[in-house]
C-alpha positions as CSV (number, residue, x, y, z in Angstrom):
1,M,-5.4,18.6,21.6
2,P,-1.7,19.2,21.1
3,A,-0.8,21.4,18.1
4,P,1.0,19.7,15.3
5,S,4.7,20.6,14.7
6,A,5.7,22.5,11.7
7,R,8.1,19.6,11.1
8,A,5.7,16.7,11.9
9,R,7.2,13.3,11.9
10,V,4.2,11.7,10.1
11,R,3.2,13.3,6.9
12,L,0.8,12.4,4.1
13,E,0.9,12.9,0.4
14,W,-0.9,11.7,-2.7
15,G,0.5,9.6,-5.6
16,P,4.0,9.3,-7.0
17,V,4.5,13.1,-7.7
18,G,3.4,14.1,-4.2
19,A,5.5,11.5,-2.5
20,A,8.6,12.3,-4.5
21,A,8.2,16.0,-3.8
22,L,7.9,15.4,-0.1
23,L,10.8,13.0,0.0
24,R,13.0,15.6,-1.6
25,E,12.7,17.6,1.6
26,L,13.8,14.8,3.8
27,D,16.9,12.9,4.7
28,P,16.4,9.6,2.8
29,A,18.3,7.7,5.5
30,G,15.5,8.4,7.9
31,A,12.5,8.4,5.6
32,L,9.9,5.7,5.9
33,A,7.6,5.7,2.9
34,V,4.4,3.8,3.4
35,V,2.6,3.0,0.2
36,V,-1.2,2.6,0.6
37,D,-3.2,1.1,-2.3
38,V,-6.2,-0.6,-0.7
39,L,-7.9,-1.6,-4.0
40,S,-5.8,-3.6,-4.7
41,F,-2.0,-3.6,-4.7
42,T,-1.2,-3.5,-1.0
43,T,-4.1,-5.7,-0.1
44,T,-2.9,-8.3,-2.6
45,L,0.7,-7.9,-1.3
46,T,-0.4,-8.6,2.3
47,V,-2.3,-11.7,1.2
48,A,0.9,-12.9,-0.5
49,A,3.1,-12.0,2.4
50,D,0.8,-13.9,4.8
51,R,1.6,-17.0,2.6
52,G,5.4,-16.3,2.7
53,V,5.4,-15.3,-1.0
54,V,8.2,-12.9,-2.1
55,V,6.7,-10.0,-4.1
56,H,8.5,-7.9,-6.7
57,P,6.5,-4.7,-7.6
58,H,6.7,-3.8,-11.2
59,P,5.7,-0.6,-13.1
60,W,2.4,-1.1,-15.0
61,H,3.6,0.4,-18.2
62,E,6.7,-1.7,-18.5
63,D,6.8,-5.3,-19.8
64,A,7.4,-7.6,-16.9
65,H,7.8,-11.0,-18.7
66,E,11.6,-10.9,-18.9
67,R,11.9,-9.9,-15.2
68,A,9.6,-12.8,-14.2
69,R,11.6,-15.2,-16.3
70,A,14.9,-14.0,-14.8
71,L,13.7,-14.4,-11.3
72,G,11.9,-17.7,-11.9
73,A,8.8,-16.0,-10.6
74,T,5.1,-16.1,-11.4
75,L,3.9,-13.0,-13.3
76,A,0.6,-11.6,-12.2
77,V,-1.6,-10.8,-15.2
78,G,-4.3,-8.1,-15.4
79,R,-7.3,-8.8,-13.3
80,R,-9.7,-9.1,-16.2
81,A,-7.2,-11.0,-18.3
82,A,-6.7,-13.9,-15.8
83,G,-7.9,-17.3,-16.8
84,P,-8.8,-20.1,-14.5
85,G,-6.0,-20.8,-12.0
86,E,-3.9,-17.8,-13.2
87,V,-2.6,-15.2,-10.7
88,S,-3.6,-11.6,-11.1
89,L,-3.8,-8.4,-9.1
90,S,-6.9,-9.9,-7.5
91,P,-6.0,-10.9,-3.9
92,R,-8.3,-13.9,-4.2
93,T,-6.2,-15.4,-7.0
94,V,-3.1,-15.1,-4.8
95,R,-4.9,-16.7,-1.9
96,D,-6.0,-19.6,-4.0
97,A,-2.8,-20.1,-6.0
98,V,-0.9,-23.5,-5.6
99,G,2.9,-23.6,-5.3
100,L,3.3,-19.8,-5.4
101,E,6.7,-18.7,-4.0
102,R,7.8,-15.6,-5.9
103,L,5.5,-13.1,-7.6
104,V,6.2,-10.2,-10.0
105,L,3.2,-8.0,-9.3
106,P,2.5,-5.0,-11.7
107,S,-0.1,-2.4,-10.9
108,P,-0.7,1.1,-12.3
109,N,-0.6,2.8,-8.9
110,G,0.8,1.0,-5.8
111,A,3.4,-1.2,-7.5
112,S,4.5,1.7,-9.8
113,I,4.9,4.0,-6.8
114,A,6.8,1.5,-4.7
115,H,9.1,0.7,-7.6
116,A,9.8,4.5,-8.1
117,L,10.3,5.2,-4.4
118,A,13.0,2.5,-4.2
119,A,15.3,4.8,-6.1
120,T,14.9,7.6,-3.5
121,G,16.9,5.9,-0.8
122,A,13.9,5.8,1.5
123,T,12.8,2.6,3.3
124,V,9.6,1.6,1.5
125,L,6.8,-0.3,3.3
126,A,3.3,-1.3,2.3
127,A,0.1,-0.9,4.2
128,S,-3.5,-1.9,3.7
129,L,-6.5,-2.1,5.9
130,R,-5.5,-5.7,6.5
131,N,-2.2,-4.9,8.2
132,R,-2.6,-1.2,9.2
133,A,-2.2,-2.0,13.0
134,A,0.9,-4.0,12.4
135,V,2.4,-1.3,10.3
136,A,1.6,1.3,12.9
137,A,3.3,-0.7,15.6
138,H,6.4,-1.1,13.4
139,L,6.5,2.6,12.7
140,R,6.1,3.6,16.4
141,A,9.1,1.5,17.2
142,R,11.1,3.1,14.4
143,L,10.2,6.6,15.4
144,A,11.1,5.9,19.0
145,A,14.4,4.4,18.1
146,D,15.6,7.0,15.6
147,E,15.1,10.7,16.0
148,R,15.8,11.3,12.3
149,A,12.9,9.0,11.3
150,V,10.0,10.6,9.4
151,V,7.1,8.7,8.1
152,V,5.6,9.6,4.7
153,L,2.1,8.0,4.2
154,V,1.6,7.7,0.4
155,A,-2.0,7.5,-0.5
156,A,-1.7,6.0,-4.0
157,G,-5.0,7.1,-5.5
158,E,-6.2,6.1,-9.0
159,R,-5.7,7.7,-12.5
160,W,-8.0,9.6,-14.8
161,P,-7.7,8.7,-18.5
162,D,-5.3,11.6,-19.0
163,G,-3.0,10.2,-16.4
164,S,-3.7,12.8,-13.7
165,L,-4.3,11.8,-10.1
166,R,-7.8,10.7,-9.1
167,P,-7.8,10.7,-5.3
168,A,-9.3,7.5,-3.9
169,V,-11.1,7.7,-0.6
170,E,-10.2,4.1,0.3
171,D,-6.5,5.0,0.3
172,L,-7.2,7.9,2.6
173,W,-8.9,5.5,4.9
174,G,-6.0,3.1,4.7
175,A,-3.5,5.9,5.5
176,G,-5.7,7.1,8.3
177,G,-5.9,3.6,9.7
178,V,-2.1,3.6,10.0
179,A,-2.1,7.1,11.5
180,A,-4.7,6.0,14.1
181,G,-2.0,3.8,15.6
182,L,0.6,6.5,15.9
183,E,1.1,9.3,18.5
184,E,-1.2,12.2,17.8
185,A,1.5,14.8,18.4
186,T,3.6,13.3,15.5
187,L,0.9,13.8,12.9
188,D,0.6,16.6,10.3
189,E,-2.8,18.0,9.6
190,E,-3.2,15.8,6.5
191,S,-2.5,12.7,8.5
192,R,-5.0,13.9,11.2
193,A,-7.7,14.4,8.6
194,A,-7.0,10.9,7.2
195,R,-7.2,9.4,10.7
196,A,-10.6,11.2,11.3
197,S,-11.9,9.9,8.0
198,Y,-10.9,6.3,9.0
199,A,-12.5,6.6,12.4
200,V,-15.8,7.4,10.7
201,V,-15.9,4.3,8.5
202,A,-13.9,1.7,10.6
203,P,-17.1,0.3,12.2
204,R,-18.6,-0.4,8.8
205,I,-15.5,-0.7,6.6
206,G,-16.9,-3.5,4.4
207,D,-20.0,-1.5,3.5
208,A,-17.9,1.7,2.9
209,L,-15.5,-0.1,0.6
210,L,-18.3,-1.6,-1.4
211,A,-20.0,1.8,-1.7
212,C,-17.0,4.0,-2.6
213,T,-16.2,4.8,-6.3
214,S,-13.3,2.3,-6.7
215,G,-15.3,-0.4,-4.8
216,R,-18.3,0.1,-7.0
217,E,-16.2,-0.3,-10.1
218,L,-14.8,-3.6,-8.9
219,V,-18.3,-4.8,-7.9
220,D,-19.6,-3.8,-11.4
221,G,-16.8,-5.9,-12.9
222,G,-17.7,-8.9,-10.9
223,F,-14.8,-8.5,-8.3
224,D,-16.8,-7.9,-5.2
225,G,-14.8,-10.6,-3.5
226,D,-11.7,-8.6,-3.9
227,V,-13.3,-5.7,-2.0
228,L,-14.3,-8.0,0.8
229,V,-10.7,-9.2,1.1
230,A,-9.6,-5.6,1.3
231,A,-12.1,-5.1,4.2
232,E,-10.4,-7.8,6.4
233,L,-9.4,-5.2,9.0
234,D,-6.3,-6.0,11.0
235,A,-6.3,-9.6,9.7
236,S,-2.6,-9.6,8.9
237,R,0.4,-9.0,11.2
238,V,2.9,-8.9,8.4
239,V,4.8,-5.6,7.6
240,P,6.2,-5.9,4.0
241,V,9.4,-3.9,3.5
242,L,11.1,-3.4,0.1
243,G,14.6,-4.8,0.0
244,A,17.6,-3.8,-2.0
245,D,16.8,-6.6,-4.5
246,G,13.5,-4.9,-5.3
247,A,11.4,-7.5,-3.4
248,F,8.9,-7.1,-0.5
249,R,9.6,-9.4,2.4
250,P,8.3,-9.2,6.0
251,A,10.1,-6.9,8.4
252,H,12.1,-8.5,11.2
């Protein structure tokens, strides 16, 4: 097994603080920040992208009504606040929505992280288990084409009530799924550990997602269908990239 470089081209960090700290070490012109929030922001985003919906991530703690009005967009409400026919962070509501073209999508982790990373100058992408192979293929091409390029896999995690990071194993699996499609010699030790974790659960990913802490919380709340959507391994070929206008659209 080749030894990882001290300056590995694929690196992994947790949450907004970890991602920002790592990006400060890098040339933003070559940084590719990949946000992974499997339950549920990046899964919901890939479902929307498959439908051609333009998605604007929005920080959870900021009111998004004015932004949605200005953009002429649908505002996703909280999962538990959604009424019949309303769009929420639940990927099933996005899949079932009629006439959806533009979406403002707040979330406490993935959306907030993506919105914050946009200010760093890095290229921001979104990955879930649904599009992990497509994202890996895109990153392989970028790494081959630009020797300055460095990938930062950002496992979003969850939050404890005091606001501190609660690592979420499903985001480790998602980041590892992307790492599994990249050259081993480019990975740092954290990315290799994520890849190994993904390899263990990939054959039974649906059961693993339902059994992990975040998955059980959704099941207990009646959202087991959302977990099953997140388990649609490699179902999407779309690679969402955050543009200068603050919207995710498919990479070309």
